[in-house]
N, C-alpha and C positions, 0 to 999 in steps of 0.2 A: 556611626549609625549602628544600633544593635541588630543582631540577627533576627530576621523576620520569617514568618511561615508563608506558605504558598498563597493563601487567601489575602494576606497583607501585601504580598508582592504584587498580586493582581490589582489591588487598590492603588498601590504606588504607580504601577504602569499606567493605569487609567488616568490618574492625576497628571502624570508626565505627558500623556497624550493631550490633555487639556492645555497644559503649559505650552506645548509645542504649537497648538492651534492659536493660542494667544499671541505667541511670538510671531508666527507667520502673518496673522492679521494686522499686527502692529507694523511690521516691516514692509510687507507687500502682499496683496491678495493673491497674486500669481507668482509662482516660484519655479526655479530650475535648479539642477544639481549643484551648480557653482555657488548657490546661496546657502547651502547647508551650514557652512561654518558660521555665517552671519546669524542664522536662526539659532544655532547652538549657543552663540555668544549672548544673544538676547535672553535665551532660556536661563543661562547661568546668572545673568543679571537679576532676573525675576526670582530665582531661587534665593539669591543674596538678600532680596527685599523681604523675604519671608511673608509673601502675600497670603491672606487667608482664602480658603475655598468657602464661599458663603452660599448656603442653600436657601432658596426661596420657593414657596408654594404659591401658585397663582392660577386663577381661572384660565381655561383654554383660550377664550376670546381675548383676554388681556395679554396673554402670551403671544397670540397672533399679531396684535397691534405692536407689541414690543419688537418682534423680529421683523415686521414690516418697516419699522422706523430705523432699523440698523441694516436694512437691505440683505436679509438672509432668506432667499426664496426656497431653499431646500428644507430649512427648518419649518417654514410656513407650510410647505407641502405635507410634512409629517404631522404637523399640528392639525391641519384640516382633516386628515385621515383619522386622527385620534378623536376629533370632535364627532365625526360620522359614526365612530364606533362607540360613542356614548361617554367618552372621558370628560369629566367635569373640570378637573384641575390637573396641573402638571408641575414638575419641579424644574427649576433652572439653577445653574451655579454661576457665580460671578467670581472672577479672579482678576483683581485690578480692574481694568476697563473691559476685559473680555467677558462676554455673557454667552452661555450655551445652554441648550435644552439637554437635560441629562437627569437620569434617575439616581445617579451615584452608585456606590458611595465614593467618597474622596478622602484624602488626607486632610488634616486640620489646616495645613499651610504648605506653600511651595518649599519652604525650608526643610521639610521632611523628605524631599525627593533625593534619592541616592545617585548612584553612577548611571549615566546614560550615554548613548551614542546614536546619532542619526546616520542611517546606513545608505539609503538610496531613495530615489524618486521614480515613480512609475505612473502610467495612466490607469484609470479605473472608471468604468461606466457607473453613473449614478444608480445605486441600488442593484448593481450587477446585471443590468439589462442593456444589451447591445444597442437598443433603440434610443436609449437616453444619451444625454450629453457626456462626453469624456471629461473626467475631472482629473485632478492631480492627487496622488496618494504619496505621502511621505512615510517611509518605514523607519522604525527605530527600535532600540533595545534599552531595557532598563533593569538594573539590579540594585540590591541594597548596598553592595560594596564594589569598589573598582576591581578588586581581585576576581570576583565572580563574573563581572563583565568581561574582563580580559580572558578568563578561561573559556567563556562561551564564544568569544570571537575566535579563539584558537580552534574550537570545535567546528565553527562555521567555515574557517579556512580549510580545515582538513576535509570537511564535507564537500567543499567546492572541488577539491582535487579528486574526490571519489565520485563526483556527479555521474550517474549512469548514462545520462544523455550524451556527455562528452566521451566517456569511455566506450559506450556502445558504438560510436562512430569510429574511434581510434582502433578498437579491437575488431571492427567489421562484423558486429553482431546483429545490428538492426538499424533501421532508419525510418524517418517519416518523410513522405513526399507530398508536396502541396497538391499535385495533380490527383493523388489518391484520396486525400482528405485528412483533416486534422483528427488526431486521436486514433489513427488507424495504422499501427506499425507494420512494416514488412520485415521479414526475417531473412538475413543473409545466410549463406551456407554455414558459417561457424555458429551463428546464433541459433539457427534451426537445429543444428546438431546438439547444442547445449539443451535445447528444449527436449529433443529426443532422449537424451541421457536422463533428464529428470522424469519424463513420462515413463521411460522403460523401468526405472527404479521403482516408481509407484505401481506400475503394472505388477511387478514381481511381489511387492509387499502386499498389495490388495488381493492378489490371487490366493495368497496363503491365508488371507483373512476371510475367505469365502465370498468374495464379490463376483458378480456376473457382469460382463461388459456389454454395454448397449451403444448404439449410434443413432442419433436423431437428426432431423432436418434443421436448416438454418431459418426457415420461416414456418409459420403455422397459422391456422384459422384464428381470427380474433376471438371467437367464442370460447376458446380454451382459456384465455386470460380473463375473459369476463366471468366465466364460471369460477376460476381460482380466486378472483378478487383483485388480481394485480392491476387490471385495467382501471379499476376505481381508486385503488390506493397508491398506485405507482405511475400514473399516466404521464406525469411530467418528465419521467425518464425513459419513456417508451417512444420509439420512432413512429411517425404517422403511418396509418394503415396503407397497405398497397391493395388496390382493387384489381382482382383477377376474376373474369367470368362472373361478374355480379356478386362476388364474395370478397370479403375483406380479410387480408392477411397481415401479420406483423412480423418484422424481423424479431427473432426469438430473444426476449429480454431475460428469460430464465428457462431452465431445462425441466423443472419439476412436472408441468402438465404432460409432457411427452413420456416421462418415466411412469407417471400414473396410468397413462393409457396402455403402456406395456403390461403393467401389473393387472389392469382390468381386462386384458385380452382373453383371459380364460378364468375358469373357476379355481379359486385357491383354497388349499386345505391348511389347517393348523400345523400339519406335519411339515409343510414347506417353510414355515416361518422360523427364524427371520429370513426375509428375502432382501438381498442387497444388490441394487443396480448401480453401476459406476459408469461414468463417461467423461472424457475430456471434451466437454461441450462448449462450443463457441457461442457467446451471447453478445447482444448489441444494446447498449444503453446510451441515451442521449445525455451528454454533459455539456454545459456551457463552455464555450471556447476559453473563457478566462480561467477555468479551473483545471484544464487539461495540463498534465505534467509528465512528459516522457512516458515511460511504461507504467508508472504508478497511478496514473489517472488517464484512462483511455476510453474510447467509445466502442471498441470491439475487442473482446478478450475471451480467453479460454479458461474455464473453471475445471479444477479436478473435482468434479461434482459427483455426489452419490446420494441415493435415497434408500432408506431402510424401512421395511414394514415389519412390525413385531407385535406381540401381545403386551399387555400392561406388565405381566410378570417378567417378560424378557427385557423390558426397557432398561432397568438399572444395569444389567450386564452389558447391553449394547452401548450405553453411555460410557461405562467404564472402559470398554474395549476401544471406543473412539478416542477417549482421552489418552489412553496408552499409545495408540497408533499415531495420533497427532504429535505428541511429545517425542516419541521415538524418531519419527521422520524429520521433525524440525532439528533435533539434536544431530541427526546424521548429516544435515547440511551445515552444521557448524554453529548452530545457535544454542546458547546455554542458559540464557536468562529469559524468564517468561513472567508475564502478568496475566492472570486469569480473571475473567469477569463473568458474572451471571447477570444477564440483561433481562429485565422484567417487563411487564405489560406496558405498552405505550398508550398515549391518550387515544389515538386512532387505532382501533383493533377490531377484529372480526371474531365471531364465535362466542361460545358460552363462557362466562367468567369462571364457572366451576371447573371447566376443562383447563383454563389458564392456571388456576390454582393448583390443579393436579400436576400439570406439566412442570410448573416452577418448582414444586416440591420434589418431583422426580430428579430434576437436574441438581438441585441443592443436595439431595441425599447422595447422588453419585459423586459429587465433588467431595463431600465429607468422607464418604467411604474410601475414596482414593487418597485421602489425607493431603489434598492439595490446598494451598492457601489461595483464597479467591476474594474478590470484592464484589459487592452488589452494585450494578449500574442501573438505577431506577429508571423505568420508562424507555429503555434503549432496545427492547425486543423488537422483532419485526411484527407486522400487523397480524400475522396468523399464529404466532407462538413465541415463547421465550427462548433464549439461546445462551450457550456458553461460548465466549470468545477467548482465544489464546492469542495474546500479543507478544511478539518477540522483541528483544532488544538487540540492536546491531552493535558493531564494534565501536560506534560512537555514542552508544547509550540511547539512541532514538528508538521509539516504539513503533511497531508496524503490526497491523492486523493480519493474522494468517488463519489459523484454524477456527472454524465456526461450526457449532453443533446446535441444531434447532429442532425442538419437539413440536409436532403439529397434529392437533386433534381436529383441525378445521377442514383441511383439504380432503381427508378421507370421507368426511361427511358430505362435502359439496360435490365430490365426484362419485359418491355412493360406492366406496370401496368396501369390500367385505371378504371374509374367508369363512370356511365351514369349520366350526369348532368341534370339540370331542363329542358333543351331544347331537351333532348333525345339523346345528342351527347356524344361521348367518350371524357373524359378529364383525364389528368394525375394527380394523387394525389401527395401531398407532403408527404415525409416519415420522421419520427423522430425516431432516435435510442436513447434509454435512459437506464441508469442503475442508481439506487438511492444509493445503497451501494457500487457498483463496483463489486468486487468479494466477496463471503461469506468468503473465506479463508483469504484474506487480511483484511477484516473488522473485523473478529474475532481476528486475530493477533493484530490489533490496539486496539480492545476492551479489550483484556487481558492486554495489557500494560497500557492503559488508567486507568483501575481500579486496576492495579497490581494484577489481578486475583480475587479481592474481588468484584464480580459482584453485582449489585443491586438485591434485593430479587427476583424480578420477573424474572430475568435472571439466577439466581443461579441454576445449575442442581440439587443440593440437598439444600433445604431451611432450614431443621431442622434435627439435629441429636439427637436422644434420647440415653442417657447414663445411664444404670442401675448401681446402686451403687454396688450391688452384684448379685450372681446368682439367689437369690430368688426374685429379682425385674425384671428379664428378661420378665416374662410373662406379667406383668403390662405394661412394656415398649413397648412390641410388640402390645398390645391392643391399647395403646395410638397412636402409629405410624400408625396402621391400620385405626383408626378413623380419624386421620388427613389426611391420603391419600384419604379417602372417601370424604373429603371436598376440594380435589384438592390441598392439601399442600404436597409438595414433601419431604418425610421424610424417614429416615432409622435408624435402631437400631445398636449401636456398642455393641455387646454382647461378645466381646472377653475377655479373662481372663487377664485384665490389670487394673491398678489402675485408679480411676476416674480422678485424675490429669493428668495422661498421655493421657487418652482419650480426655479430654478437650483440651489439648495442640495440640493433633493430629488434632482435628476438627478445631482449630484456624489456624493451618498451612495449612489445606485444604480449608481455606477461607469460611467455612460454616457459614451462617448468624446467626443461633440460635442453641444453645445447651441446651437441657432440661435434667437436672439431676433428676433421679427418685430413691428415697429411701423410707424408712418406713414413714417419715414425709409427703412426697408428696402423697403417696398412702392413708394415713389416712386423710389428710386435703383436698384433691382434688385440692390443689394449686400446682403450678409449680415453680421449681427453674430454672431460666433462665440465661444463659450467652449470652450476645449480642456480636457479632463479634466486635473486636477492643476495648472492655471494659474489665477491669480486674475483677471487682466485679460481683458477682452473685446477682440477684434480685429475690424477690418473686413476683409472679403474679398469679391471678386466671386464670384458663384455658380459661374462656370466654373472659377475657380481652386480653390474648395472641392471641387467634384466631382472635379476632376483629382487633388487631394490624397488624398481618401478612396478613390477608385478605385485609386490606386497602392498604398495601404496594404492594401487588400483583396486585390488581385491578387498582390502580393509577400508577402502574409501577414505584415505587420508588426504 
């Protein structure tokens, strides 16, 4: 099969999905994992038959009769809805005896389908609604060539080893508890310390960039989000109101209205601009249980959130600085490959179209001035303004959304924000929403998988584990650990009654960068026996040299 492009690959995958449905319906309407080989065999047989994908257009009423005759209630439900929406005709595709409602496109025939593999079976609610019937979903992969499929399977196998949900438990970083609630992670001491390290690094970076830190509540009056427009545009992701003393409050879905209120708490002068407020703000957003996924899709999360108010003249410089800050910080955490997107006006938006045009032009100019390669993502902006998104690529080549920079002409107008300009008159500032990491939860989930839990020394919750050879070496080990801690090296002693080999393997499994083995020789010689993470052999090193090595790695954030 010749090499195909991405859009052709999507068509092939679509056709492969139809082929799978045809095989399932032919063999057995209900299926379980042990039947996957049988389904694959039937699909291969149909590929060999080179069956055409035949498209037919027909009136909606005729299509309803057709799907009633073959007992397809879910297709009938979709067709009834389409009829109510004014659709007059629909397209169906036929492959052998299999008929399906589909707009296409498809390949010419089943013989054009390349390499595929059926991977698993899972339950799924009809149309993603928990109130509907649970159906069976079959997952599969399709590529133009067997080699591409095998390479992708290797990536998936490696991704499974790096799964942050498993590593988070093994490394004692975080957990989810049913009694607390789905999508609400709790952070264990090591995970909380990792968060602290990330937050502390950002504090220092942002302080030098002129940010002022603020703290805001976890709930607020519903009127804030009605004024901002979030209540109208984002309601499906906002938790139900809480009634207190005849007033309605919301769990905070976003921080911006609070920051706006701080800006508006006094008269502002052009001399103060730009004003930059930053907060590690925890927000709560409703997500359906079916889409929750470890730390990368949660219901309560903390954003490294900031809002900037500036003049139109100051906007290009602020955008340029944000791009520099975002890329610098992401590189510091070990990410080197980025894709940058300019997301433009969505179908549902608020505000003056002229303001949108001006904002989009400002972002485009900033990207071009920075000489960064970017792509236009049409219609992907938020309802109040366009945005720049920086997506990182992890060590497996997967993309993750991180930095977002959004220009907003609308909220300053809705909340009547202003400053006194040089002429002594009130003028409306431009507002920028930005997050450099996105959410700490998702970023840490990505970080765990990027490094497979083996964090760089500066980010490792425990940097050194001291292993005494026997009970008589515990006191010297504790003294060494204490002295290293005094030099800001995170260290602990494993004084359990276990063999040295077992303790070293345990430290390796827990991804600890350095293991120091202390016995008679080490106490007498003042030298250290060091096991470096990822290396099998132990090496001898003077204590001074070891401290210099680890201090350099910490200070240079290696």
